[in-house]
ZAPA-505281 format. One record per atom (N, C-alpha, C, O): x, y, z. Coordinates in steps of 0.02 Angstrom, whole numbers, padded with zeros to 5 digits, always signed. Each point is the difference from the previous one (the first is absolute). Layout:
<pts>
XYZ
...
</pts>
This chain:
<pts>
+01274+09607+04816
+00056-00045+00011
+00038-00015-00062
-00029+00002-00054
+00099-00018+00057
+00044-00016-00049
+00028-00060+00012
+00030-00010+00053
-00038-00043-00105
+00023-00065+00008
+00071+00004-00029
+00011+00021-00056
+00039-00044+00100
+00072-00009-00024
+00019-00072+00000
-00018-00036+00047
+00054+00013-00097
+00019-00075-00010
+00065-00001-00023
+00018+00043-00040
+00025-00093+00064
+00066-00013-00034
-00001-00069-00019
-00008-00044+00043
+00015+00030-00114
+00001-00054-00030
-00067-00044+00024
+00002-00059+00019
-00054+00094-00023
-00067-00035+00023
-00020-00001+00066
-00059-00009+00015
+00108+00018+00032
-00009-00004+00066
-00024+00064+00032
+00037+00048-00001
-00097-00044+00030
-00030+00066+00024
+00044+00026+00058
+00023-00040+00041
-00012+00102-00038
+00042+00030+00052
-00049+00046+00033
-00004+00060-00015
-00034-00091+00065
-00062+00034+00037
+00044+00040+00055
+00054-00023+00019
-00081+00083+00005
+00028+00036+00056
+00062+00037-00008
+00033+00020+00047
-00016-00011-00116
+00063+00045-00012
-00013+00071-00015
+00048+00036-00013
-00118-00008+00013
-00011+00061-00015
-00049+00024+00055
-00051-00031+00014
+00072+00094+00018
-00040+00029+00047
+00005+00075-00004
+00054+00029+00010
-00111+00004-00024
-00001+00069-00006
+00061+00025-00051
+00039+00044+00019
-00036-00070-00074
+00048+00019-00051
+00069-00011+00019
+00045+00025-00035
-00029-00063+00092
+00072-00019+00019
+00010-00069-00018
-00033-00041+00030
+00077+00021-00078
+00010-00071-00015
+00052-00026+00043
+00044+00038+00020
-00045-00100-00005
+00055-00038+00039
+00020-00056-00051
+00025-00050+00024
-00032+00053-00076
+00023-00048-00056
+00064+00020-00029
+00002+00053-00031
+00052-00088+00037
+00061+00018-00030
+00031-00056-00046
+00020-00055+00021
-00020+00076-00083
+00027-00044-00056
+00059+00031-00030
-00002+00060-00015
+00057-00098+00003
+00061+00028-00037
-00024+00006-00071
-00022-00050-00028
+00024+00112-00006
-00018+00002-00061
+00040-00038-00052
-00029-00017-00052
+00085+00003+00061
+00032-00046-00049
-00017-00066-00003
+00027-00036-00042
-00071+00012+00086
-00029-00060+00002
-00066-00008-00028
-00026-00056-00001
-00005+00111-00025
-00068+00004-00030
+00013-00012-00079
+00043+00025-00035
-00094-00073+00017
-00001-00015-00068
-00057+00047-00033
+00009+00025-00056
-00069-00014+00094
-00054+00031-00024
-00044+00024+00055
-00007-00033+00052
-00022+00088-00063
-00047+00034+00045
-00065+00017-00035
+00003+00037-00050
-00064-00063+00074
-00059+00019-00036
-00041+00037+00052
-00005-00023+00057
-00026+00084-00077
-00034+00035+00038
-00068+00019-00027
-00005+00031-00053
-00052-00052+00093
-00065+00009-00020
-00023+00056+00046
+00001-00009+00061
-00022+00070-00089
-00033+00052+00044
-00073-00010-00004
-00032-00027-00046
+00006+00056+00105
-00077-00003+00000
-00029-00062+00025
+00034-00041+00032
-00099+00031-00044
-00036-00053+00018
+00028-00068-00033
+00008-00008-00061
+00005-00034+00107
+00040-00062-00026
-00044-00046-00044
-00061-00004+00005
+00103-00031-00051
-00029-00047-00047
-00004-00066+00049
+00024-00003+00057
-00057-00045-00087
-00016-00065+00040
+00069-00033+00009
+00015-00031+00051
+00027+00040-00103
+00071-00036+00009
+00043+00033+00054
+00049-00029+00022
-00069+00093+00001
+00039+00031+00050
-00010-00024+00074
+00033+00020+00048
-00083-00064-00047
-00007-00027+00070
-00059+00034+00033
-00023+00051-00026
-00005-00078+00089
-00051+00033+00040
+00024+00059+00032
+00056+00000+00024
-00093+00052-00021
+00010+00061+00036
+00050+00048-00040
+00032+00041+00032
-00024-00045-00094
+00047+00039-00037
-00035+00065-00019
+00006+00019-00058
-00043+00017+00102
-00032+00059-00016
+00038+00058-00025
-00022+00041-00041
+00082-00039+00068
+00047+00062-00030
+00040-00033-00055
+00039+00038-00030
-00040-00092+00013
+00043-00037-00050
+00045-00049+00026
-00007-00027+00054
+00057+00017-00100
+00050-00056+00023
+00069+00013-00028
+00010+00029-00053
+00038-00052+00093
+00073-00001-00020
+00028-00069-00005
+00005-00032+00052
+00012+00007-00108
+00029-00064-00005
+00074-00002-00017
+00021+00027-00052
+00019-00058+00094
+00071+00005-00009
+00018-00070-00026
-00027-00049+00026
+00072+00042-00078
+00028-00067-00027
+00072+00015+00008
+00027+00051-00023
+00005-00101+00058
+00068+00003+00016
+00042-00038-00058
-00028-00040-00037
+00094+00054+00031
+00044-00042-00044
+00014-00068+00032
-00007-00012+00060
+00026-00028-00105
+00025-00060+00027
+00073-00009-00017
+00029+00045-00030
+00005-00104+00048
+00071+00002-00012
+00014+00001-00074
+00054+00024-00015
-00088-00043-00030
+00013+00002-00068
+00002+00073-00022
+00041+00014-00044
-00076+00031+00067
-00006+00071-00011
+00069+00030+00018
+00027+00042-00037
-00001-00063+00091
+00062+00033+00035
+00061-00033-00027
+00052+00033+00000
-00050-00096-00024
+00065-00032-00018
+00015+00030-00076
-00043+00017-00041
+00107-00014+00031
+00020+00012-00066
+00020-00063-00037
+00019-00047+00033
-00021+00041-00099
+00007-00060-00033
+00060-00037+00018
+00055+00027+00007
-00066-00089+00001
+00052-00049+00030
+00014-00001+00074
+00036-00044+00024
-00063+00089+00013
+00006+00006+00070
-00049-00046+00038
-00057-00004-00021
+00075-00032+00077
-00042-00041+00043
-00016+00026+00065
-00045-00025+00033
+00084+00080-00011
-00019+00030+00061
+00028+00070+00000
+00043+00016-00041
-00068+00026+00086
+00022+00072+00005
-00026+00030+00065
-00038-00031+00037
+00058+00090-00026
-00020+00038+00061
-00001+00073-00015
+00037+00026-00042
-00082+00008+00080
-00001+00077-00005
-00004+00023+00072
-00038-00026+00041
+00079+00076-00027
+00006+00034+00062
-00017+00080-00009
+00023+00033-00046
-00064-00008+00091
-00021+00070+00000
+00005+00034+00061
-00009-00033+00051
+00022+00091-00046
+00006+00035+00069
-00020+00075-00011
+00008+00027-00055
-00031+00002+00103
-00018+00068-00003
-00006+00037+00068
-00012-00030+00052
+00021+00101-00056
-00003+00032+00060
-00041+00063-00006
+00006+00039-00047
-00052-00030+00104
-00050+00051-00012
+00014+00054+00049
-00003-00014+00059
+00018+00074-00077
+00015+00059+00048
-00051+00025+00041
+00014+00024+00055
-00081-00026-00080
-00050+00023+00037
-00011-00026+00065
-00023+00037+00044
+00039-00104-00031
-00012-00036+00059
+00063-00041+00018
-00005-00044+00043
+00063+00055-00076
+00060-00034+00012
-00013-00078-00002
+00022-00039+00043
-00057+00021-00094
-00019-00067-00007
+00041-00041-00055
+00022+00029-00049
-00013-00097+00059
+00041-00037-00047
-00044-00051-00028
-00045-00024+00034
+00054+00007-00093
-00037-00055-00028
+00048-00045-00039
+00039+00026-00040
-00041-00097+00049
+00044-00048-00031
-00038-00050-00021
-00046-00019+00036
+00058-00012-00100
-00035-00054-00023
+00044-00040-00040
+00044+00026-00034
-00052-00095+00035
+00039-00053-00037
-00048-00047-00033
-00051-00018+00028
+00069-00002-00088
-00040-00045-00042
+00051-00056-00025
+00054+00016-00025
-00074-00079+00032
+00038-00046-00032
-00046-00044-00043
-00055-00017+00021
+00078+00000-00080
-00043-00039-00049
+00038-00044-00041
+00059+00014-00013
-00088-00069-00010
+00028-00047-00042
-00040-00054-00023
-00058-00003+00020
+00082-00045-00064
-00037-00054-00025
+00042-00065+00016
+00061+00003-00002
-00091-00057+00016
+00025-00063+00008
-00041-00060-00026
-00059+00006-00013
+00092-00059+00006
-00035-00060-00021
+00007-00055+00054
+00054-00029+00009
-00107+00016+00027
+00002-00047+00056
-00048-00061-00013
-00060+00013-00005
+00080-00073-00001
-00044-00059-00007
-00040+00012-00066
-00060-00012-00002
+00090+00033-00044
-00028+00011-00068
-00056+00051+00006
-00046-00005-00041
+00044+00051+00082
-00045+00057+00006
+00035+00062-00005
+00048+00011+00037
-00069+00033-00082
+00035+00062-00007
-00029+00047+00055
-00061+00006+00009
+00107+00027+00029
-00019+00053+00057
+00026+00069-00017
+00056+00011-00023
-00100+00031+00035
+00022+00069+00000
-00010+00039+00068
-00056+00004+00025
+00112+00024+00005
-00003+00025+00066
+00011+00070+00002
+00043+00024-00037
-00078+00015+00078
+00012+00072+00012
-00015+00013+00074
-00056-00011+00024
+00106+00033+00008
-00009+00017+00070
+00015+00067+00019
+00056+00019-00020
-00093+00028+00055
+00018+00069+00006
-00009+00015+00079
-00043-00029+00033
+00082+00073-00006
-00009+00021+00067
+00016+00071+00004
+00049+00020-00032
-00084+00019+00067
+00009+00076+00003
-00006+00022+00079
-00044-00022+00037
+00089+00065-00018
+00004+00031+00072
-00008+00065-00009
+00025+00028-00048
-00061+00003+00093
-00013+00081+00008
+00008+00021+00063
-00031-00027+00046
+00070+00074-00038
+00004+00031+00070
-00003+00069-00003
+00030+00026-00047
-00065+00018+00094
-00002+00068-00005
-00018+00036+00072
-00033-00030+00042
+00052+00087-00033
-00014+00036+00053
-00065+00034-00009
-00022+00006-00058
-00015+00020+00116
-00060+00035+00003
+00014+00067-00035
+00048+00036+00012
-00099-00022-00057
+00005+00071-00032
-00033+00055+00046
-00058-00004+00021
+00100+00055-00009
-00025+00057+00039
-00016+00057-00044
+00037+00018-00046
-00098+00013+00062
-00020+00059-00037
+00040+00058+00026
+00004+00004+00061
+00026+00042-00100
+00046+00054+00015
-00053+00051+00037
-00058+00008-00017
+00087+00022+00066
-00035+00055+00042
-00060-00024+00032
-00043+00043+00015
+00032-00103-00001
-00057-00031+00037
+00018-00058+00038
-00010-00056-00023
+00040+00069+00091
+00026-00051+00040
-00049-00055+00020
+00021-00055+00016
-00091+00070-00015
-00050-00042+00019
-00020-00061-00051
-00026-00053+00015
+00046+00077-00077
-00024-00048-00057
+00063-00038-00025
+00053+00029-00014
-00065-00100+00009
+00042-00039-00037
-00024-00038-00057
+00039-00035-00032
</pts>
C-alpha cells in the first residue's frame, strides 16, 4: 500500500493497480515528499510501499509583493482522447474583524472521449 496525503489529509482510494485518480495542478504545489519502501511511523498506518506527501502553496506563495488578490487560469487539450481540461484558481488575503485571512479556491473540469485501440474494434 502507498499512503498519499495532501496537506496532512489522507487521500485513500486514489490508487488502484498503478492507476492514479488524484489530480493536482503542479503550479499549486509547494513541496512533495516521497518515501519509498517500508513506511516510517510518521507515514501512517499501512504505508507498506511508502508514502507521498503533497504540500500545497497558500495565498502568500502566489501573491506578488503588494498584491492582495490574484487569479490563475489554465487550459489544455489532449489529442489522444479529444479531451479538455480547464482549471481556475482565485487567491487573496483580507482583514476581517481584526483577523487576517488567506483564501485559495481552485476548480478543475476534465472531459474526454473513450480511447479506442487501433485495429481492434472490440477493445476500448
